[in-house]
C-alpha positions as CSV (number, residue, x, y, z in Angstrom):
1,M,57.1,28.8,-3.8
2,T,58.3,29.4,-7.4
3,K,58.1,32.6,-9.3
4,E,55.8,30.9,-11.8
5,T,53.4,29.9,-9.0
6,K,53.4,33.4,-7.6
7,L,52.7,34.8,-11.1
8,A,49.9,32.3,-11.6
9,E,48.4,33.5,-8.3
10,T,48.4,37.1,-9.3
11,E,46.8,36.3,-12.7
12,L,43.8,34.6,-11.0
13,S,40.7,36.7,-11.1
14,I,38.5,37.1,-8.1
15,E,36.0,34.8,-9.7
16,E,38.6,32.1,-10.2
17,K,39.7,32.5,-6.6
18,L,36.1,32.1,-5.4
19,R,35.7,29.0,-7.5
20,A,39.0,27.5,-6.2
21,L,38.0,28.3,-2.6
22,Y,34.6,26.7,-2.9
23,S,36.0,23.6,-4.6
24,L,38.5,23.4,-1.8
25,Q,35.7,23.7,0.7
26,L,33.7,20.9,-0.9
27,V,36.8,18.6,-0.8
28,D,37.6,19.5,2.8
29,S,34.0,18.9,3.8
30,E,34.2,15.4,2.3
31,I,37.3,14.7,4.4
32,D,35.5,16.0,7.4
33,K,32.6,13.6,6.8
34,I,35.1,10.6,6.7
35,R,36.7,11.8,9.9
36,I,33.3,12.3,11.6
37,L,32.5,8.7,10.5
38,R,35.5,7.5,12.5
39,G,34.3,9.8,15.3
40,E,35.9,9.4,18.6
41,L,37.2,5.9,17.9
42,P,40.9,6.8,17.6
43,L,40.7,8.6,20.9
44,E,38.8,5.7,22.5
45,V,41.4,3.3,21.2
46,Q,44.2,5.5,22.6
47,D,42.5,5.8,26.0
48,L,42.0,2.0,26.2
49,E,45.6,1.4,25.2
50,D,46.7,3.7,28.0
51,E,44.4,2.0,30.5
52,V,45.7,-1.4,29.5
53,A,49.3,-0.3,29.9
54,G,48.4,1.2,33.3
55,L,46.7,-2.0,34.5
56,E,49.7,-4.1,33.3
57,T,52.0,-1.8,35.2
58,R,49.8,-2.0,38.3
59,I,49.7,-5.8,38.2
60,T,53.5,-5.9,37.8
61,N,54.0,-3.6,40.8
62,L,51.5,-5.6,42.9
63,K,53.4,-8.8,42.0
64,G,56.6,-7.2,43.2
65,E,55.0,-6.1,46.4
66,V,53.6,-9.6,47.0
67,S,57.0,-11.1,46.4
68,E,58.6,-8.7,48.9
69,L,56.0,-9.5,51.5
70,E,56.5,-13.2,51.0
71,K,60.2,-12.7,51.5
72,S,59.5,-10.8,54.6
73,V,57.4,-13.6,56.0
74,I,60.2,-16.1,55.3
75,G,62.6,-13.7,57.0
76,K,60.5,-13.5,60.1
77,T,59.9,-17.2,60.1
78,N,63.7,-17.7,60.1
79,E,64.0,-15.3,62.9
80,I,61.5,-17.3,64.9
81,T,63.5,-20.5,64.3
82,A,66.7,-18.8,65.4
83,S,64.9,-17.4,68.6
84,Q,63.5,-20.9,69.4
85,A,67.0,-22.4,69.0
86,L,68.4,-19.7,71.4
87,I,65.6,-20.4,74.0
88,K,66.4,-24.1,73.9
89,K,70.1,-23.3,74.3
90,Y,69.4,-21.0,77.3
91,E,67.1,-23.5,79.0
92,E,69.8,-26.1,78.8
93,Q,72.3,-23.7,80.2
94,Q,70.0,-22.9,83.1
95,N,70.4,-26.5,84.2
96,N,74.1,-26.0,84.7
97,V,74.2,-22.5,86.3
98,R,76.3,-21.9,89.4
99,N,74.3,-19.1,91.0
100,N,71.0,-17.2,90.8
101,R,72.5,-14.3,89.0
102,E,73.4,-16.5,86.0
103,Y,70.0,-18.1,86.1
104,D,68.2,-14.7,86.1
105,S,70.4,-13.5,83.2
106,L,69.5,-16.5,81.2
107,S,65.8,-16.1,82.1
108,K,65.9,-12.5,80.8
109,E,67.5,-13.8,77.5
110,I,64.7,-16.4,77.2
111,E,62.1,-13.7,77.9
112,F,63.6,-11.4,75.3
113,Q,63.7,-14.2,72.6
114,T,60.1,-15.0,73.5
115,L,59.1,-11.4,72.9
116,E,61.0,-11.5,69.6
117,I,59.0,-14.5,68.6
118,E,55.7,-12.8,69.5
119,L,56.8,-9.7,67.5
120,C,57.8,-11.8,64.5
121,N,54.4,-13.6,64.7
122,K,52.6,-10.3,64.7
123,K,54.6,-9.1,61.7
124,I,53.9,-12.4,59.9
125,R,50.2,-11.9,60.5
126,E,50.4,-8.3,59.1
127,F,52.5,-9.4,56.1
128,T,50.1,-12.2,55.4
129,A,47.0,-9.9,55.6
130,Q,48.8,-7.4,53.3
131,T,49.6,-10.2,50.9
132,A,46.0,-11.3,50.8
133,D,44.9,-7.7,50.1
134,K,47.5,-7.3,47.3
135,K,46.5,-10.6,45.7
136,E,42.8,-9.6,45.8
137,M,43.8,-6.3,44.1
138,M,45.8,-8.2,41.6
139,T,42.8,-10.5,40.8
140,E,40.5,-7.4,40.4
141,A,43.1,-5.7,38.2
142,Q,43.6,-8.8,36.1
143,T,39.8,-9.1,35.6
144,M,39.6,-5.5,34.6
145,L,42.6,-5.9,32.3
146,E,41.0,-8.8,30.5
147,E,37.8,-6.7,30.0
148,R,39.7,-3.7,28.8
149,K,41.7,-5.9,26.4
150,R,38.5,-7.3,24.9
151,D,37.1,-3.7,24.6
152,L,40.4,-2.6,22.9
153,E,40.3,-5.4,20.4
154,S,36.7,-4.6,19.6
155,K,37.4,-0.9,19.1
156,K,40.5,-1.6,17.1
157,S,38.6,-3.9,14.8
158,E,35.8,-1.4,14.4
159,L,38.4,1.4,13.6
160,E,40.3,-0.8,11.2
161,E,37.1,-1.7,9.3
162,I,36.1,2.0,9.0
163,T,39.7,3.0,8.1
164,H,40.0,0.3,5.5
165,D,36.7,1.4,3.9
166,T,37.6,5.1,3.8
167,Q,41.4,5.3,3.8
168,K,41.8,5.3,0.0
169,E,39.0,7.8,-0.5
170,E,40.5,10.1,2.2
171,E,44.0,9.8,0.7
172,Q,42.6,10.8,-2.8
173,L,40.7,13.7,-1.3
174,T,43.7,14.9,0.7
175,V,45.8,14.9,-2.5
176,K,43.1,16.9,-4.2
177,S,42.9,19.3,-1.3
178,V,46.6,20.0,-1.4
179,E,46.5,20.5,-5.2
180,L,43.6,23.0,-4.8
181,Q,45.5,24.9,-2.1
182,T,48.5,25.5,-4.4
183,R,46.1,27.4,-6.6
184,I,45.1,29.8,-3.9
185,E,47.3,32.7,-2.7
186,E,48.8,32.2,0.7
187,R,47.1,35.2,2.4
188,L,43.6,34.0,1.2
189,L,44.4,30.4,2.1
190,M,45.4,31.3,5.6
191,A,42.2,33.3,6.0
192,Y,40.2,30.3,4.7
193,K,41.9,28.0,7.2
194,R,41.4,30.4,10.1
195,I,37.7,30.8,9.3
196,R,37.3,27.0,8.9
197,S,39.1,26.3,12.2
198,N,36.7,28.7,14.1
199,A,33.6,27.3,12.4
200,R,31.9,24.5,14.3
201,N,30.9,22.7,11.1
202,G,34.2,23.5,9.3
203,L,32.5,25.7,6.7
204,A,34.5,28.7,5.6
205,V,33.0,29.2,2.2
206,V,29.2,29.1,1.9
207,P,26.6,30.0,-0.7
208,V,23.7,32.5,-0.2
209,K,20.6,30.4,0.3
210,R,17.1,32.0,0.3
211,D,18.7,35.4,0.7
212,A,20.6,34.3,3.8
213,C,24.1,33.2,4.7
214,G,24.5,29.4,4.2
215,G,26.6,29.3,7.4
216,C,24.8,31.4,10.0
217,F,21.5,31.9,8.2
218,N,21.4,35.6,8.8
219,Q,19.8,37.7,6.0
220,I,22.0,39.2,3.3
221,P,20.9,42.6,2.0
222,P,19.9,42.7,-1.7
223,Q,22.7,45.0,-2.7
224,R,25.3,42.8,-1.0
225,Q,23.9,39.8,-2.9
226,L,24.4,41.7,-6.1
227,D,28.0,42.3,-5.1
228,I,28.4,38.6,-4.4
229,R,27.0,37.6,-7.8
230,S,29.3,40.2,-9.6
231,R,32.4,38.4,-8.2
232,K,34.4,41.5,-8.3
233,K,35.7,41.1,-4.7
234,I,35.8,38.6,-1.8
235,I,32.8,39.3,0.3
236,V,32.4,37.8,3.8
237,C,29.2,37.5,6.0
238,E,29.1,40.5,8.4
239,Y,27.7,38.2,11.1
240,C,29.9,35.1,11.0
241,G,32.8,36.1,8.8
242,R,32.4,33.2,6.3
243,I,33.3,33.8,2.6
244,L,30.1,34.0,0.5
245,V,29.6,32.7,-3.1
246,D,26.6,32.7,-5.4
247,D,24.5,29.8,-6.6
248,E,26.2,29.6,-10.0
249,I,29.6,28.9,-8.5
250,V,28.0,26.3,-6.3
251,G,26.3,24.6,-9.2
252,E,29.5,24.5,-11.3
253,A,31.6,23.1,-8.4
254,K,29.2,20.3,-7.8
255,Q,29.0,19.1,-11.4
């Protein structure tokens, strides 16, 4: 902040500060209206984008799991083929054994390979069932993904339309708000922003209407109203803490 700006701030009268504050409030309120018009759309768009990304990741992961299961089925099928080949080999060897001990040994090998085949078949059934479940989940996720993508395009289109209609106006108002803020001393501007952030409707500077605060609608005593109209000091509502201005300042600011 330059020395000239600081000097200009100190030269502002209380009345000029009040006028600048109320003008700033009017501009910021117009910006609020535009943002309210957009409403929750930006958040809805963000949520849908996150959901779409999550579903795409889920589908990719499921595809990977299905691929691994299918590889496992092929692996077990190859093991069955190998076991069948061994059984055939052992059966042929049984025809040429020299004693019962050799025959029994080959029988045990055949039995072992038969059990291996049964175990492989069991695993194949499990892998096949898991693959079917994963594919069903993929189909459901894909259907949901397509629905969410349609919702996202609709919300984006709606947001773009509103943004297009209001962007220029918001930019102009924002520039005006920044310009007005440079005319208000830092301490007072910080107080304004603090009050505004705590107020549900964003009103930090309000007029006295029908002998009441324009923010919380509590009655303002006559003497306090006289003090407000005199513009000799910054007066805040003792109930809600908003800065109070008189009707004349309001009328001039709206012209």
